[in-house]
Each structure stands twice: as C-alpha cells, then as structure tokens.
mmCIF file as gemmi writes it, N, C-alpha and C atoms, coordinates in Angstrom:
data_model
loop_
_atom_site.group_PDB
_atom_site.id
_atom_site.type_symbol
_atom_site.label_atom_id
_atom_site.label_alt_id
_atom_site.label_comp_id
_atom_site.label_asym_id
_atom_site.label_entity_id
_atom_site.label_seq_id
_atom_site.pdbx_PDB_ins_code
_atom_site.Cartn_x
_atom_site.Cartn_y
_atom_site.Cartn_z
_atom_site.occupancy
_atom_site.B_iso_or_equiv
_atom_site.pdbx_formal_charge
_atom_site.auth_seq_id
_atom_site.auth_asym_id
_atom_site.pdbx_PDB_model_num
ATOM 1 N N . MET Axp A 1 ? 0.838 -1.188 0 1 0 ? 1 A 1
ATOM 2 C CA . MET Axp A 1 ? 0 0 0 1 0 ? 1 A 1
ATOM 3 C C . MET Axp A 1 ? 0.877 1.243 0 1 0 ? 1 A 1
ATOM 4 N N . GLU Axp A 2 ? 0.663 2.086 -0.959 1 0 ? 2 A 1
ATOM 5 C CA . GLU Axp A 2 ? 1.47 3.288 -1.126 1 0 ? 2 A 1
ATOM 6 C C . GLU Axp A 2 ? 0.737 4.487 -0.557 1 0 ? 2 A 1
ATOM 7 N N . GLY Axp A 3 ? 1.361 5.151 0.394 1 0 ? 3 A 1
ATOM 8 C CA . GLY Axp A 3 ? 0.744 6.3 1.028 1 0 ? 3 A 1
ATOM 9 C C . GLY Axp A 3 ? 1.222 7.618 0.452 1 0 ? 3 A 1
ATOM 10 N N . PRO Axp A 4 ? 0.65 8.72 0.936 1 0 ? 4 A 1
ATOM 11 C CA . PRO Axp A 4 ? 1.01 10.035 0.402 1 0 ? 4 A 1
ATOM 12 C C . PRO Axp A 4 ? 2.471 10.407 0.643 1 0 ? 4 A 1
ATOM 13 N N . ILE Axp A 5 ? 3.062 9.945 1.705 1 0 ? 5 A 1
ATOM 14 C CA . ILE Axp A 5 ? 4.462 10.274 1.976 1 0 ? 5 A 1
ATOM 15 C C . ILE Axp A 5 ? 5.367 9.586 0.96 1 0 ? 5 A 1
ATOM 16 N N . VAL Axp A 6 ? 5.068 8.346 0.654 1 0 ? 6 A 1
ATOM 17 C CA . VAL Axp A 6 ? 5.865 7.619 -0.338 1 0 ? 6 A 1
ATOM 18 C C . VAL Axp A 6 ? 5.753 8.308 -1.693 1 0 ? 6 A 1
ATOM 19 N N . ARG Axp A 7 ? 4.562 8.702 -2.085 1 0 ? 7 A 1
ATOM 20 C CA . ARG Axp A 7 ? 4.367 9.389 -3.363 1 0 ? 7 A 1
ATOM 21 C C . ARG Axp A 7 ? 5.118 10.726 -3.382 1 0 ? 7 A 1
ATOM 22 N N . HIS Axp A 8 ? 5.076 11.448 -2.261 1 0 ? 8 A 1
ATOM 23 C CA . HIS Axp A 8 ? 5.789 12.727 -2.143 1 0 ? 8 A 1
ATOM 24 C C . HIS Axp A 8 ? 7.29 12.523 -2.362 1 0 ? 8 A 1
ATOM 25 N N . VAL Axp A 9 ? 7.853 11.543 -1.679 1 0 ? 9 A 1
ATOM 26 C CA . VAL Axp A 9 ? 9.29 11.26 -1.789 1 0 ? 9 A 1
ATOM 27 C C . VAL Axp A 9 ? 9.639 10.839 -3.216 1 0 ? 9 A 1
ATOM 28 N N . GLU Axp A 10 ? 8.826 10.016 -3.826 1 0 ? 10 A 1
ATOM 29 C CA . GLU Axp A 10 ? 9.086 9.576 -5.196 1 0 ? 10 A 1
ATOM 30 C C . GLU Axp A 10 ? 9.034 10.741 -6.185 1 0 ? 10 A 1
ATOM 31 N N . ARG Axp A 11 ? 8.07 11.64 -6.033 1 0 ? 11 A 1
ATOM 32 C CA . ARG Axp A 11 ? 7.978 12.8 -6.931 1 0 ? 11 A 1
ATOM 33 C C . ARG Axp A 11 ? 9.203 13.696 -6.778 1 0 ? 11 A 1
ATOM 34 N N . ARG Axp A 12 ? 9.606 13.94 -5.54 1 0 ? 12 A 1
ATOM 35 C CA . ARG Axp A 12 ? 10.771 14.795 -5.304 1 0 ? 12 A 1
ATOM 36 C C . ARG Axp A 12 ? 12.045 14.144 -5.822 1 0 ? 12 A 1
ATOM 37 N N . ALA Axp A 13 ? 12.181 12.848 -5.662 1 0 ? 13 A 1
ATOM 38 C CA . ALA Axp A 13 ? 13.356 12.128 -6.174 1 0 ? 13 A 1
ATOM 39 C C . ALA Axp A 13 ? 13.397 12.215 -7.698 1 0 ? 13 A 1
ATOM 40 N N . ARG Axp A 14 ? 12.255 12.115 -8.329 1 0 ? 14 A 1
ATOM 41 C CA . ARG Axp A 14 ? 12.175 12.216 -9.789 1 0 ? 14 A 1
ATOM 42 C C . ARG Axp A 14 ? 12.574 13.626 -10.244 1 0 ? 14 A 1
ATOM 43 N N . ARG Axp A 15 ? 12.134 14.653 -9.506 1 0 ? 15 A 1
ATOM 44 C CA . ARG Axp A 15 ? 12.512 16.023 -9.858 1 0 ? 15 A 1
ATOM 45 C C . ARG Axp A 15 ? 14.01 16.246 -9.696 1 0 ? 15 A 1
ATOM 46 N N . LEU Axp A 16 ? 14.582 15.69 -8.638 1 0 ? 16 A 1
ATOM 47 C CA . LEU Axp A 16 ? 16.029 15.801 -8.437 1 0 ? 16 A 1
ATOM 48 C C . LEU Axp A 16 ? 16.754 15.171 -9.615 1 0 ? 16 A 1
ATOM 49 N N . ARG Axp A 17 ? 16.342 13.994 -10.019 1 0 ? 17 A 1
ATOM 50 C CA . ARG Axp A 17 ? 16.947 13.296 -11.164 1 0 ? 17 A 1
ATOM 51 C C . ARG Axp A 17 ? 16.79 14.131 -12.435 1 0 ? 17 A 1
ATOM 52 N N . ASP Axp A 18 ? 15.606 14.68 -12.659 1 0 ? 18 A 1
ATOM 53 C CA . ASP Axp A 18 ? 15.364 15.497 -13.853 1 0 ? 18 A 1
ATOM 54 C C . ASP Axp A 18 ? 16.25 16.745 -13.861 1 0 ? 18 A 1
ATOM 55 N N . MET Axp A 19 ? 16.408 17.366 -12.709 1 0 ? 19 A 1
ATOM 56 C CA . MET Axp A 19 ? 17.236 18.571 -12.614 1 0 ? 19 A 1
ATOM 57 C C . MET Axp A 19 ? 18.7 18.221 -12.888 1 0 ? 19 A 1
ATOM 58 N N . ILE Axp A 20 ? 19.164 17.115 -12.326 1 0 ? 20 A 1
ATOM 59 C CA . ILE Axp A 20 ? 20.546 16.665 -12.551 1 0 ? 20 A 1
ATOM 60 C C . ILE Axp A 20 ? 20.778 16.437 -14.043 1 0 ? 20 A 1
ATOM 61 N N . GLU Axp A 21 ? 19.84 15.783 -14.711 1 0 ? 21 A 1
ATOM 62 C CA . GLU Axp A 21 ? 19.981 15.516 -16.143 1 0 ? 21 A 1
ATOM 63 C C . GLU Axp A 21 ? 19.905 16.8 -16.96 1 0 ? 21 A 1
ATOM 64 N N . SER Axp A 22 ? 18.974 17.682 -16.634 1 0 ? 22 A 1
ATOM 65 C CA . SER Axp A 22 ? 18.81 18.925 -17.384 1 0 ? 22 A 1
ATOM 66 C C . SER Axp A 22 ? 20.037 19.821 -17.303 1 0 ? 22 A 1
ATOM 67 N N . LEU Axp A 23 ? 20.696 19.791 -16.157 1 0 ? 23 A 1
ATOM 68 C CA . LEU Axp A 23 ? 21.844 20.674 -15.946 1 0 ? 23 A 1
ATOM 69 C C . LEU Axp A 23 ? 23.173 20.006 -16.269 1 0 ? 23 A 1
ATOM 70 N N . ASP Axp A 24 ? 23.124 18.774 -16.752 1 0 ? 24 A 1
ATOM 71 C CA . ASP Axp A 24 ? 24.331 18.039 -17.118 1 0 ? 24 A 1
ATOM 72 C C . ASP Axp A 24 ? 25.307 17.945 -15.938 1 0 ? 24 A 1
ATOM 73 N N . VAL Axp A 25 ? 24.752 17.582 -14.793 1 0 ? 25 A 1
ATOM 74 C CA . VAL Axp A 25 ? 25.552 17.414 -13.575 1 0 ? 25 A 1
ATOM 75 C C . VAL Axp A 25 ? 26.249 16.06 -13.626 1 0 ? 25 A 1
ATOM 76 N N . ASP Axp A 26 ? 27.495 16.028 -13.236 1 0 ? 26 A 1
ATOM 77 C CA . ASP Axp A 26 ? 28.262 14.791 -13.16 1 0 ? 26 A 1
ATOM 78 C C . ASP Axp A 26 ? 27.821 14.051 -11.9 1 0 ? 26 A 1
ATOM 79 N N . GLU Axp A 27 ? 27.005 13.027 -12.09 1 0 ? 27 A 1
ATOM 80 C CA . GLU Axp A 27 ? 26.447 12.297 -10.944 1 0 ? 27 A 1
ATOM 81 C C . GLU Axp A 27 ? 27.518 11.627 -10.101 1 0 ? 27 A 1
ATOM 82 N N . ILE Axp A 28 ? 28.552 11.148 -10.73 1 0 ? 28 A 1
ATOM 83 C CA . ILE Axp A 28 ? 29.624 10.505 -9.967 1 0 ? 28 A 1
ATOM 84 C C . ILE Axp A 28 ? 30.308 11.526 -9.081 1 0 ? 28 A 1
ATOM 85 N N . ALA Axp A 29 ? 30.601 12.701 -9.628 1 0 ? 29 A 1
ATOM 86 C CA . ALA Axp A 29 ? 31.219 13.759 -8.823 1 0 ? 29 A 1
ATOM 87 C C . ALA Axp A 29 ? 30.302 14.154 -7.67 1 0 ? 29 A 1
ATOM 88 N N . LEU Axp A 30 ? 29.006 14.28 -7.945 1 0 ? 30 A 1
ATOM 89 C CA . LEU Axp A 30 ? 28.054 14.66 -6.907 1 0 ? 30 A 1
ATOM 90 C C . LEU Axp A 30 ? 27.981 13.611 -5.804 1 0 ? 30 A 1
ATOM 91 N N . THR Axp A 31 ? 27.941 12.345 -6.174 1 0 ? 31 A 1
ATOM 92 C CA . THR Axp A 31 ? 27.817 11.302 -5.153 1 0 ? 31 A 1
ATOM 93 C C . THR Axp A 31 ? 29.112 11.092 -4.379 1 0 ? 31 A 1
ATOM 94 N N . ARG Axp A 32 ? 30.234 11.461 -4.957 1 0 ? 32 A 1
ATOM 95 C CA . ARG Axp A 32 ? 31.518 11.317 -4.252 1 0 ? 32 A 1
ATOM 96 C C . ARG Axp A 32 ? 31.873 12.533 -3.396 1 0 ? 32 A 1
ATOM 97 N N . LEU Axp A 33 ? 31.299 13.68 -3.706 1 0 ? 33 A 1
ATOM 98 C CA . LEU Axp A 33 ? 31.615 14.91 -2.989 1 0 ? 33 A 1
ATOM 99 C C . LEU Axp A 33 ? 31.319 14.763 -1.503 1 0 ? 33 A 1
ATOM 100 N N . ASP Axp A 34 ? 32.271 15.084 -0.698 1 0 ? 34 A 1
ATOM 101 C CA . ASP Axp A 34 ? 32.138 14.981 0.766 1 0 ? 34 A 1
ATOM 102 C C . ASP Axp A 34 ? 31.718 13.583 1.219 1 0 ? 34 A 1
ATOM 103 N N . ARG Axp A 35 ? 32.266 12.584 0.524 1 0 ? 35 A 1
ATOM 104 C CA . ARG Axp A 35 ? 31.996 11.175 0.857 1 0 ? 35 A 1
ATOM 105 C C . ARG Axp A 35 ? 30.507 10.833 0.834 1 0 ? 35 A 1
ATOM 106 N N . GLY Axp A 36 ? 29.808 11.399 -0.115 1 0 ? 36 A 1
ATOM 107 C CA . GLY Axp A 36 ? 28.39 11.11 -0.283 1 0 ? 36 A 1
ATOM 108 C C . GLY Axp A 36 ? 27.453 12.059 0.449 1 0 ? 36 A 1
ATOM 109 N N . GLU Axp A 37 ? 28.003 12.851 1.348 1 0 ? 37 A 1
ATOM 110 C CA . GLU Axp A 37 ? 27.162 13.758 2.128 1 0 ? 37 A 1
ATOM 111 C C . GLU Axp A 37 ? 26.526 14.849 1.266 1 0 ? 37 A 1
ATOM 112 N N . ALA Axp A 38 ? 27.209 15.273 0.207 1 0 ? 38 A 1
ATOM 113 C CA . ALA Axp A 38 ? 26.65 16.306 -0.668 1 0 ? 38 A 1
ATOM 114 C C . ALA Axp A 38 ? 25.384 15.802 -1.356 1 0 ? 38 A 1
ATOM 115 N N . TYR Axp A 39 ? 25.4 14.541 -1.794 1 0 ? 39 A 1
ATOM 116 C CA . TYR Axp A 39 ? 24.205 13.975 -2.433 1 0 ? 39 A 1
ATOM 117 C C . TYR Axp A 39 ? 23.068 13.843 -1.426 1 0 ? 39 A 1
ATOM 118 N N . VAL Axp A 40 ? 23.395 13.401 -0.231 1 0 ? 40 A 1
ATOM 119 C CA . VAL Axp A 40 ? 22.384 13.294 0.828 1 0 ? 40 A 1
ATOM 120 C C . VAL Axp A 40 ? 21.766 14.664 1.085 1 0 ? 40 A 1
ATOM 121 N N . GLN Axp A 41 ? 22.613 15.697 1.138 1 0 ? 41 A 1
ATOM 122 C CA . GLN Axp A 41 ? 22.112 17.059 1.354 1 0 ? 41 A 1
ATOM 123 C C . GLN Axp A 41 ? 21.245 17.515 0.189 1 0 ? 41 A 1
ATOM 124 N N . ALA Axp A 42 ? 21.671 17.198 -1.04 1 0 ? 42 A 1
ATOM 125 C CA . ALA Axp A 42 ? 20.877 17.573 -2.218 1 0 ? 42 A 1
ATOM 126 C C . ALA Axp A 42 ? 19.5 16.928 -2.171 1 0 ? 42 A 1
ATOM 127 N N . ARG Axp A 43 ? 19.483 15.652 -1.816 1 0 ? 43 A 1
ATOM 128 C CA . ARG Axp A 43 ? 18.206 14.929 -1.717 1 0 ? 43 A 1
ATOM 129 C C . ARG Axp A 43 ? 17.32 15.554 -0.637 1 0 ? 43 A 1
ATOM 130 N N . ASN Axp A 44 ? 17.901 15.859 0.514 1 0 ? 44 A 1
ATOM 131 C CA . ASN Axp A 44 ? 17.127 16.475 1.591 1 0 ? 44 A 1
ATOM 132 C C . ASN Axp A 44 ? 16.648 17.867 1.215 1 0 ? 44 A 1
ATOM 133 N N . ASN Axp A 45 ? 17.506 18.636 0.534 1 0 ? 45 A 1
ATOM 134 C CA . ASN Axp A 45 ? 17.089 19.964 0.07 1 0 ? 45 A 1
ATOM 135 C C . ASN Axp A 45 ? 15.879 19.853 -0.844 1 0 ? 45 A 1
ATOM 136 N N . CYS Axp A 46 ? 15.91 18.874 -1.731 1 0 ? 46 A 1
ATOM 137 C CA . CYS Axp A 46 ? 14.81 18.688 -2.669 1 0 ? 46 A 1
ATOM 138 C C . CYS Axp A 46 ? 13.527 18.26 -1.937 1 0 ? 46 A 1
ATOM 139 N N . LEU Axp A 47 ? 13.671 17.381 -0.976 1 0 ? 47 A 1
ATOM 140 C CA . LEU Axp A 47 ? 12.503 16.923 -0.212 1 0 ? 47 A 1
ATOM 141 C C . LEU Axp A 47 ? 11.822 18.068 0.524 1 0 ? 47 A 1
ATOM 142 N N . GLN Axp A 48 ? 12.593 19.043 0.971 1 0 ? 48 A 1
ATOM 143 C CA . GLN Axp A 48 ? 12.062 20.135 1.781 1 0 ? 48 A 1
ATOM 144 C C . GLN Axp A 48 ? 11.852 21.432 1.001 1 0 ? 48 A 1
ATOM 145 N N . CYS Axp A 49 ? 12.113 21.401 -0.287 1 0 ? 49 A 1
ATOM 146 C CA . CYS Axp A 49 ? 12.063 22.618 -1.101 1 0 ? 49 A 1
ATOM 147 C C . CYS Axp A 49 ? 10.653 23.215 -1.155 1 0 ? 49 A 1
ATOM 148 N N . ALA Axp A 50 ? 10.606 24.534 -1.037 1 0 ? 50 A 1
ATOM 149 C CA . ALA Axp A 50 ? 9.329 25.245 -1.091 1 0 ? 50 A 1
ATOM 150 C C . ALA Axp A 50 ? 9.033 25.782 -2.495 1 0 ? 50 A 1
ATOM 151 N N . SER Axp A 51 ? 9.937 25.558 -3.438 1 0 ? 51 A 1
ATOM 152 C CA . SER Axp A 51 ? 9.784 26.099 -4.794 1 0 ? 51 A 1
ATOM 153 C C . SER Axp A 51 ? 9.308 25.051 -5.793 1 0 ? 51 A 1
ATOM 154 N N . VAL Axp A 52 ? 8.399 24.207 -5.374 1 0 ? 52 A 1
ATOM 155 C CA . VAL Axp A 52 ? 7.937 23.102 -6.223 1 0 ? 52 A 1
ATOM 156 C C . VAL Axp A 52 ? 7.35 23.603 -7.537 1 0 ? 52 A 1
ATOM 157 N N . GLY Axp A 53 ? 6.488 24.589 -7.466 1 0 ? 53 A 1
ATOM 158 C CA . GLY Axp A 53 ? 5.862 25.114 -8.683 1 0 ? 53 A 1
ATOM 159 C C . GLY Axp A 53 ? 6.884 25.68 -9.648 1 0 ? 53 A 1
ATOM 160 N N . GLU Axp A 54 ? 7.81 26.462 -9.131 1 0 ? 54 A 1
ATOM 161 C CA . GLU Axp A 54 ? 8.859 27.034 -9.977 1 0 ? 54 A 1
ATOM 162 C C . GLU Axp A 54 ? 9.719 25.94 -10.598 1 0 ? 54 A 1
ATOM 163 N N . CYS Axp A 55 ? 10.03 24.933 -9.808 1 0 ? 55 A 1
ATOM 164 C CA . CYS Axp A 55 ? 10.853 23.819 -10.28 1 0 ? 55 A 1
ATOM 165 C C . CYS Axp A 55 ? 10.153 23.081 -11.422 1 0 ? 55 A 1
ATOM 166 N N . LEU Axp A 56 ? 8.898 22.744 -11.219 1 0 ? 56 A 1
ATOM 167 C CA . LEU Axp A 56 ? 8.14 22.041 -12.26 1 0 ? 56 A 1
ATOM 168 C C . LEU Axp A 56 ? 8.065 22.865 -13.538 1 0 ? 56 A 1
ATOM 169 N N . HIS Axp A 57 ? 7.794 24.15 -13.391 1 0 ? 57 A 1
ATOM 170 C CA . HIS Axp A 57 ? 7.712 25.028 -14.566 1 0 ? 57 A 1
ATOM 171 C C . HIS Axp A 57 ? 9.057 25.077 -15.29 1 0 ? 57 A 1
ATOM 172 N N . TRP Axp A 58 ? 10.144 25.213 -14.533 1 0 ? 58 A 1
ATOM 173 C CA . TRP Axp A 58 ? 11.479 25.273 -15.12 1 0 ? 58 A 1
ATOM 174 C C . TRP Axp A 58 ? 11.789 23.983 -15.871 1 0 ? 58 A 1
ATOM 175 N N . LEU Axp A 59 ? 11.5 22.849 -15.249 1 0 ? 59 A 1
ATOM 176 C CA . LEU Axp A 59 ? 11.765 21.556 -15.887 1 0 ? 59 A 1
ATOM 177 C C . LEU Axp A 59 ? 10.895 21.352 -17.127 1 0 ? 59 A 1
ATOM 178 N N . GLU Axp A 60 ? 9.63 21.74 -17.056 1 0 ? 60 A 1
ATOM 179 C CA . GLU Axp A 60 ? 8.724 21.564 -18.194 1 0 ? 60 A 1
ATOM 180 C C . GLU Axp A 60 ? 9.072 22.476 -19.367 1 0 ? 60 A 1
ATOM 181 N N . SER Axp A 61 ? 9.707 23.606 -19.073 1 0 ? 61 A 1
ATOM 182 C CA . SER Axp A 61 ? 10.059 24.532 -20.146 1 0 ? 61 A 1
ATOM 183 C C . SER Axp A 61 ? 11.317 24.089 -20.879 1 0 ? 61 A 1
ATOM 184 N N . ASN Axp A 62 ? 11.897 22.956 -20.421 1 0 ? 62 A 1
ATOM 185 C CA . ASN Axp A 62 ? 13.115 22.413 -21.037 1 0 ? 62 A 1
ATOM 186 C C . ASN Axp A 62 ? 14.233 23.438 -21.092 1 0 ? 62 A 1
ATOM 187 N N . SER Axp A 63 ? 14.346 24.219 -20.044 1 0 ? 63 A 1
ATOM 188 C CA . SER Axp A 63 ? 15.399 25.228 -19.979 1 0 ? 63 A 1
ATOM 189 C C . SER Axp A 63 ? 16.762 24.565 -20 1 0 ? 63 A 1
ATOM 190 N N . GLN Axp A 64 ? 17.582 25.02 -20.877 1 0 ? 64 A 1
ATOM 191 C CA . GLN Axp A 64 ? 18.963 24.531 -20.957 1 0 ? 64 A 1
ATOM 192 C C . GLN Axp A 64 ? 19.877 25.709 -20.624 1 0 ? 64 A 1
ATOM 193 N N . GLU Axp A 65 ? 19.735 26.209 -19.427 1 0 ? 65 A 1
ATOM 194 C CA . GLU Axp A 65 ? 20.533 27.346 -18.994 1 0 ? 65 A 1
ATOM 195 C C . GLU Axp A 65 ? 21.929 26.889 -18.614 1 0 ? 65 A 1
ATOM 196 N N . GLU Axp A 66 ? 22.796 27.855 -18.437 1 0 ? 66 A 1
ATOM 197 C CA . GLU Axp A 66 ? 24.182 27.57 -18.064 1 0 ? 66 A 1
ATOM 198 C C . GLU Axp A 66 ? 24.296 27.011 -16.659 1 0 ? 66 A 1
ATOM 199 N N . SER Axp A 67 ? 23.393 27.398 -15.776 1 0 ? 67 A 1
ATOM 200 C CA . SER Axp A 67 ? 23.467 26.905 -14.4 1 0 ? 67 A 1
ATOM 201 C C . SER Axp A 67 ? 22.067 26.715 -13.84 1 0 ? 67 A 1
ATOM 202 N N . ALA Axp A 68 ? 22.031 26.163 -12.66 1 0 ? 68 A 1
ATOM 203 C CA . ALA Axp A 68 ? 20.748 25.898 -12.002 1 0 ? 68 A 1
ATOM 204 C C . ALA Axp A 68 ? 20.009 27.208 -11.74 1 0 ? 68 A 1
ATOM 205 N N . PRO Axp A 69 ? 18.694 27.15 -11.71 1 0 ? 69 A 1
ATOM 206 C CA . PRO Axp A 69 ? 17.917 28.355 -11.452 1 0 ? 69 A 1
ATOM 207 C C . PRO Axp A 69 ? 18.171 28.881 -10.04 1 0 ? 69 A 1
ATOM 208 N N . VAL Axp A 70 ? 18.022 30.171 -9.885 1 0 ? 70 A 1
ATOM 209 C CA . VAL Axp A 70 ? 18.313 30.843 -8.615 1 0 ? 70 A 1
ATOM 210 C C . VAL Axp A 70 ? 17.479 30.277 -7.472 1 0 ? 70 A 1
ATOM 211 N N . PHE Axp A 71 ? 16.248 29.868 -7.733 1 0 ? 71 A 1
ATOM 212 C CA . PHE Axp A 71 ? 15.384 29.383 -6.653 1 0 ? 71 A 1
ATOM 213 C C . PHE Axp A 71 ? 15.8 28.012 -6.114 1 0 ? 71 A 1
ATOM 214 N N . CYS Axp A 72 ? 16.653 27.303 -6.816 1 0 ? 72 A 1
ATOM 215 C CA . CYS Axp A 72 ? 16.999 25.926 -6.454 1 0 ? 72 A 1
ATOM 216 C C . CYS Axp A 72 ? 17.961 25.885 -5.261 1 0 ? 72 A 1
ATOM 217 N N . PRO Axp A 73 ? 17.582 25.179 -4.189 1 0 ? 73 A 1
ATOM 218 C CA . PRO Axp A 73 ? 18.476 25.1 -3.029 1 0 ? 73 A 1
ATOM 219 C C . PRO Axp A 73 ? 19.737 24.273 -3.293 1 0 ? 73 A 1
ATOM 220 N N . ASN Axp A 74 ? 19.76 23.544 -4.397 1 0 ? 74 A 1
ATOM 221 C CA . ASN Axp A 74 ? 20.931 22.741 -4.764 1 0 ? 74 A 1
ATOM 222 C C . ASN Axp A 74 ? 21.8 23.428 -5.811 1 0 ? 74 A 1
ATOM 223 N N . ARG Axp A 75 ? 21.515 24.661 -6.089 1 0 ? 75 A 1
ATOM 224 C CA . ARG Axp A 75 ? 22.21 25.398 -7.145 1 0 ? 75 A 1
ATOM 225 C C . ARG Axp A 75 ? 23.733 25.308 -7.009 1 0 ? 75 A 1
ATOM 226 N N . GLY Axp A 76 ? 24.258 25.589 -5.847 1 0 ? 76 A 1
ATOM 227 C CA . GLY Axp A 76 ? 25.7 25.565 -5.63 1 0 ? 76 A 1
ATOM 228 C C . GLY Axp A 76 ? 26.312 24.204 -5.878 1 0 ? 76 A 1
ATOM 229 N N . LEU Axp A 77 ? 25.646 23.166 -5.4 1 0 ? 77 A 1
ATOM 230 C CA . LEU Axp A 77 ? 26.137 21.803 -5.625 1 0 ? 77 A 1
ATOM 231 C C . LEU Axp A 77 ? 26.12 21.452 -7.098 1 0 ? 77 A 1
ATOM 232 N N . PHE Axp A 78 ? 25.043 21.822 -7.791 1 0 ? 78 A 1
ATOM 233 C CA . PHE Axp A 78 ? 24.939 21.503 -9.205 1 0 ? 78 A 1
ATOM 234 C C . PHE Axp A 78 ? 26.005 22.231 -10.021 1 0 ? 78 A 1
ATOM 235 N N . ILE Axp A 79 ? 26.274 23.47 -9.686 1 0 ? 79 A 1
ATOM 236 C CA . ILE Axp A 79 ? 27.308 24.227 -10.378 1 0 ? 79 A 1
ATOM 237 C C . ILE Axp A 79 ? 28.679 23.586 -10.129 1 0 ? 79 A 1
ATOM 238 N N . LYS Axp A 80 ? 28.917 23.217 -8.894 1 0 ? 80 A 1
ATOM 239 C CA . LYS Axp A 80 ? 30.203 22.625 -8.51 1 0 ? 80 A 1
ATOM 240 C C . LYS Axp A 80 ? 30.448 21.286 -9.216 1 0 ? 80 A 1
ATOM 241 N N . CYS Axp A 81 ? 29.38 20.551 -9.485 1 0 ? 81 A 1
ATOM 242 C CA . CYS Axp A 81 ? 29.511 19.199 -10.039 1 0 ? 81 A 1
ATOM 243 C C . CYS Axp A 81 ? 29.112 19.108 -11.511 1 0 ? 81 A 1
ATOM 244 N N . ARG Axp A 82 ? 29.017 20.215 -12.166 1 0 ? 82 A 1
ATOM 245 C CA . ARG Axp A 82 ? 28.647 20.19 -13.58 1 0 ? 82 A 1
ATOM 246 C C . ARG Axp A 82 ? 29.736 19.532 -14.407 1 0 ? 82 A 1
ATOM 247 N N . LYS Axp A 83 ? 29.321 18.763 -15.403 1 0 ? 83 A 1
ATOM 248 C CA . LYS Axp A 83 ? 30.291 18.111 -16.292 1 0 ? 83 A 1
ATOM 249 C C . LYS Axp A 83 ? 31.053 19.197 -17.059 1 0 ? 83 A 1
ATOM 250 N N . PRO Axp A 84 ? 32.334 18.969 -17.268 1 0 ? 84 A 1
ATOM 251 C CA . PRO Axp A 84 ? 33.115 19.944 -18.044 1 0 ? 84 A 1
ATOM 252 C C . PRO Axp A 84 ? 32.606 20.004 -19.482 1 0 ? 84 A 1
ATOM 253 N N . ILE Axp A 85 ? 32.648 21.18 -20.05 1 0 ? 85 A 1
ATOM 254 C CA . ILE Axp A 85 ? 32.231 21.361 -21.438 1 0 ? 85 A 1
ATOM 255 C C . ILE Axp A 85 ? 33.335 20.822 -22.337 1 0 ? 85 A 1
ATOM 256 N N . ALA Axp A 86 ? 32.927 19.952 -23.239 1 0 ? 86 A 1
ATOM 257 C CA . ALA Axp A 86 ? 33.918 19.292 -24.116 1 0 ? 86 A 1
ATOM 258 C C . ALA Axp A 86 ? 34.386 20.188 -25.218 1 0 ? 86 A 1
C-alpha cells in the first residue's frame, strides 16, 4: 500500500533526477563529494524545497541554462559538479 508520503518522496526524487539531467551534472562527482554527504544534502534539500511550482515550470520549459535556477536550493552543488564542457 502506497501512502502520500511515499508518493511525495518519489515525486521529489524524480525532480532531483530530472534537474541533474537537465543541468548536465556529473552524478559521480556529486555522489563522491564529501563522501556522499553532498548527495544526501541535495536529496534532503529537494525533499524540503518550497519552490515546487517554480521547479516544475522550469523543468517543463526544457530550460537549458548555463546553471541551475536561482530558486533551487541545490544550485551551488549543481554548479560545482557540472560536467566539463567538451
């Protein structure tokens, strides 16, 4: 039986994944940063984020900006772990 908390966590995890992909974040670098603590913090930031509407709109608009949007609490981590431009 799936409850509202499980659905909430799954939606937020999906948004985190979508944001990582949209911003071309190096997932290996993110998961290794601070021995995994940076990823844990990113996940927690996403779970507690108050900018859900802005995030959904940004993701749906397929924005391919140079960096994460200002409203994103993971902006600094995403910038730090962005894949190098080839």
